[in-house]
C-alpha positions in Angstrom: -35.1 -8.5 -20.7 -33.3 -9.5 -17.5 -33.9 -7.6 -14.2 -32.2 -4.2 -14.2 -29.6 -4.5 -11.4 -27.7 -1.4 -12.2 -27.3 1.4 -9.7 -30.6 3.2 -9.2 -30.4 7.0 -9.0 -30.8 6.8 -5.2 -28.1 4.2 -4.9 -25.7 6.2 -7.1 -26.3 9.3 -5.0 -25.5 7.3 -1.9 -22.4 5.8 -3.4 -21.1 9.1 -4.7 -21.8 10.8 -1.3 -20.5 8.1 1.0 -18.1 6.1 -1.1 -19.9 3.0 0.0 -23.3 1.3 -0.7 -24.8 -1.5 1.5 -26.2 -4.4 -0.4 -28.2 -6.3 2.2 -29.1 -9.9 1.6 -27.0 -10.2 -1.6 -26.2 -13.9 -1.0 -28.8 -16.4 0.1 -28.2 -19.0 2.8 -27.1 -21.7 0.5 -24.5 -19.5 -1.2 -23.2 -18.3 2.2 -22.9 -21.9 3.3 -21.0 -23.0 0.2 -18.6 -20.0 0.4 -18.2 -20.4 4.2 -17.3 -24.1 3.7 -14.6 -23.2 1.2 -13.3 -20.5 3.5 -13.2 -22.9 6.4 -11.2 -25.4 4.5 -8.6 -22.8 3.7 -8.6 -21.5 7.2 -8.1 -25.0 8.6 -5.1 -25.5 6.4 -3.7 -22.2 7.7 -4.3 -23.2 11.3 -2.3 -26.4 10.8 0.8 -24.5 9.8 3.7 -24.4 12.3 3.5 -21.4 14.6 -0.1 -20.4 13.8 -2.2 -19.9 16.9 -6.0 -19.8 17.2 -5.7 -16.0 17.4 -3.8 -15.4 14.2 -5.7 -13.6 11.4 -5.8 -15.2 8.0 -5.4 -12.7 5.1 -5.3 -14.8 1.9 -5.2 -13.4 -1.6 -5.6 -15.0 -5.0 -8.8 -17.0 -4.4 -9.7 -17.9 -7.9 -8.7 -21.5 -8.6 -8.5 -22.5 -4.9 -12.2 -23.6 -4.8 -15.0 -23.6 -7.4 -17.1 -21.5 -5.1 -14.8 -18.5 -5.5 -15.0 -18.6 -9.3 -18.8 -18.6 -9.1 -18.7 -15.3 -7.2 -16.8 -13.3 -9.8 -20.0 -12.4 -11.8 -22.5 -12.3 -9.0 -25.3 -10.6 -10.9 -26.1 -7.7 -8.6 -22.5 -7.0 -7.6 -21.2 -7.1 -11.1 -24.0 -4.8 -12.4 -23.2 -2.3 -9.6 -19.5 -2.5 -10.5 -20.0 -1.8 -14.2 -22.5 0.9 -13.4 -19.6 2.7 -11.7 -16.6 1.7 -13.9 -18.2 0.9 -17.3 -17.8 -2.2 -19.4 -14.0 -2.2 -19.7 -13.4 -3.9 -16.4 -11.8 -7.0 -14.9 -11.5 -8.7 -11.6 -8.5 -6.9 -10.0 -8.1 -8.6 -6.6 -9.6 -11.3 -4.4 -9.1 -11.7 -0.7 -10.3 -13.9 2.2 -10.0 -12.5 5.7 -10.7 -14.7 8.7 -10.5 -12.8 12.0 -10.8 -15.1 15.1 -11.3 -13.8 18.6 -8.3 -11.7 19.8 -6.4 -12.8 22.9 -7.9 -11.9 26.2 -7.2 -8.3 27.2 -6.7 -7.1 23.6 -7.8 -3.5 23.0 -10.8 -3.0 20.7 -11.3 -0.7 17.8 -10.0 -0.2 14.2 -6.3 -0.2 13.2 -4.4 0.4 10.0 -6.4 3.1 8.3 -5.5 3.4 4.6 -6.6 3.9 1.0 -6.1 0.9 -1.3 -3.2 0.6 -3.8 -0.3 2.2 -2.0 2.1 3.2 -4.7 -0.7 4.2 -7.1 -1.7 6.8 -4.6 1.9 8.0 -4.2 2.9 8.0 -7.9 -0.1 9.4 -9.7 1.1 12.8 -8.7 -2.3 14.3 -8.1 -3.9 15.4 -4.8 -7.4 14.6 -6.1 -7.1 10.8 -6.7 -9.1 9.0 -9.4 -11.4 6.1 -8.5 -9.8 3.4 -10.7 -11.4 0.4 -8.8 -14.3 -0.6 -6.6 -14.6 -3.5 -4.2 -17.4 -5.7 -2.9 -17.1 -7.0 0.6 -19.2 -10.2 1.2 -19.9 -10.9 4.9 -20.1 -14.7 5.6 -20.7 -14.3 9.3 -23.2 -12.3 11.3 -21.8 -8.9 12.6 -24.7 -7.5 14.6 -22.6 -5.2 16.7 -19.2 -3.4 16.9 -16.2 -5.2 18.3 -16.4 -8.3 16.1 -13.5 -7.6 13.8 -15.8 -5.4 11.7 -14.8 -3.6 8.5 -14.4 0.1 9.3 -14.9 3.0 7.0 -15.1 6.8 7.0 -18.1 7.7 4.8 -17.3 10.5 2.4 -13.5 10.2 2.8 -13.1 9.2 -0.9 -13.8 12.8 -1.8 -11.0 14.2 0.4 -7.8 15.3 -1.2 -4.8 13.1 -0.5 -3.2 15.9 1.5 -6.3 16.0 3.8 -6.2 12.4 4.9 -5.7 11.8 8.6 -3.0 10.0 10.5 -3.2 6.3 9.7 -2.7 5.5 13.4 -5.6 7.5 14.7 -9.3 6.8 14.3 -10.7 9.5 12.0 -13.8 11.6 12.9 -16.9 10.0 11.4 -15.5 6.5 11.3 -18.0 3.6 11.6 -17.8 -0.2 12.1 -20.0 -1.9 9.4 -22.6 -4.3 10.9 -24.9 -6.7 9.2 -25.7 -10.4 8.8 -24.2 -13.2 6.8 -25.1 -12.7 3.1 -24.9 -8.9 3.3 -22.4 -7.1 1.1 -20.9 -3.6 0.8 -19.8 -1.9 -2.4 -17.1 0.6 -1.8 -14.8 3.0 -3.6 -11.1 2.0 -3.3 -10.3 5.6 -2.2 -12.5 5.5 0.9 -10.5 5.6 4.1 -10.9 2.1 5.7 -9.4 -0.3 8.1 -9.7 -3.6 9.9 -10.6 -3.8 13.6 -9.9 -6.1 16.5 -12.3 -8.9 17.2 -13.0 -8.8 20.9 -16.1 -11.0 20.6 -16.2 -14.8 21.0 -17.1 -15.3 17.4 -14.9 -15.7 14.3 -15.5 -13.1 11.5 -15.2 -14.2 7.9 -15.3 -11.8 4.9 -14.5 -12.0 1.2 -13.3 -9.0 -0.9 -13.7 -8.9 -4.7 -12.3 -5.9 -6.5 -13.0 -4.7 -10.0 -10.8 -2.3 -12.0 -10.4 -0.9 -15.5 -8.7 -3.6 -17.7 -5.7 -1.4 -18.2 -4.8 -1.6 -14.5 -2.3 -4.4 -13.6 -4.1 -6.8 -11.3 -3.2 -6.8 -7.6 -3.8 -10.5 -7.3 -1.7 -13.0 -9.2 -4.6 -13.4 -11.8 -2.6 -15.2 -14.5 -4.8 -15.7 -17.5 -2.8 -18.7 -18.5 -3.7 -20.4 -15.3 -7.2 -19.1 -14.8 -8.8 -19.1 -18.3 -9.0 -22.9 -18.5 -11.4 -22.8 -15.6 -14.2 -21.4 -17.7 -15.5 -21.0 -21.2 -18.0 -18.3 -20.3 -17.0 -15.2 -22.3 -17.8 -12.6 -19.6 -16.0 -14.6 -16.9 -13.0 -14.9 -19.3 -13.0 -11.1 -19.7 -13.1 -10.7 -15.9 -10.2 -13.1 -15.6 -8.0 -11.2 -18.0 -8.6 -12.7 -21.4 -7.5 -10.5 -24.3 -6.9 -11.0 -28.0 -3.8 -8.8 -28.1 -1.7 -7.0 -25.5 -3.1 -3.7 -26.9 -6.7 -5.0 -26.3 -6.5 -3.8 -22.7 -6.1 -0.3 -23.9 -8.0 -0.3 -27.2 -10.5 -3.2 -26.8 -12.3 -4.8 -29.7 -15.6 -6.7 -29.4 -13.8 -10.0 -28.8 -11.9 -8.5 -25.8 -15.0 -7.2 -24.0 -18.1 -9.4 -24.4 -19.6 -7.6 -21.4 -20.1 -4.5 -23.7 -22.3 -6.5 -26.1 -24.2 -8.1 -23.2 -25.0 -4.7 -21.7 -26.1 -3.4 -25.1 -28.3 -6.5 -25.7 -30.0 -6.4 -22.2 -30.1 -2.7 -21.5 -29.9 -0.9 -24.8 -27.3 1.0 -26.7 -27.8 4.0 -24.4 -26.4 2.0 -21.5 -23.0 1.5 -23.2 -20.5 4.4 -23.0 -18.2 5.0 -26.0 
């Protein structure tokens, strides 16, 4: 039996209360170095583009296929276990993102900006004030963030439970907002409904973070995520599920065993009681 990496009762209580769960030390030093090297290569290519200054932020989506290191992260054992603990076995990789935040120009104001909930039109068109979860994200921090003001990821704990009509002005910092700190290798699992934002980096250090989002398989991916392009990268059944493999178009909505090998894996390693209908 493999180690049980699902949400513990205490972790689930924290996640449901706050909409976020710290996962300290999720990546070891070698994994951080490999991912950071891949991120640095992409950032160097961006910096070489005409008009890009040392202060420009890199916000790059669709990471799978750009470097083997990014593929390796899609089924990170702890992160994936936490994700399916929340969403169940019928999930896929929904979105990937690299954000590199260099030091801001001298005199830039500090603090968060651009408060939002993820998935824009989904929030507007579902037609309900009490929004469903639909997806969760994992933020992987590839640089040390020991204090505020370093381009930190910002959240308002508990805001995932607020009605859409209760959310604050996106231009104002909400009460209870925090800047997430930590060290390289730490991660944060968070509910896509939580009120969150970027922040200005007024430190001398560049901040690098990856975001991997998981959603139910019947949600259209936010990243390009073309199975025709990505499935040749792996023959691992669970990775193929995460990359959008399906035996029929209806398999996203009425999955059979071949569509969702993760379900059989969970049943084998955690027992039939761990698999929802």
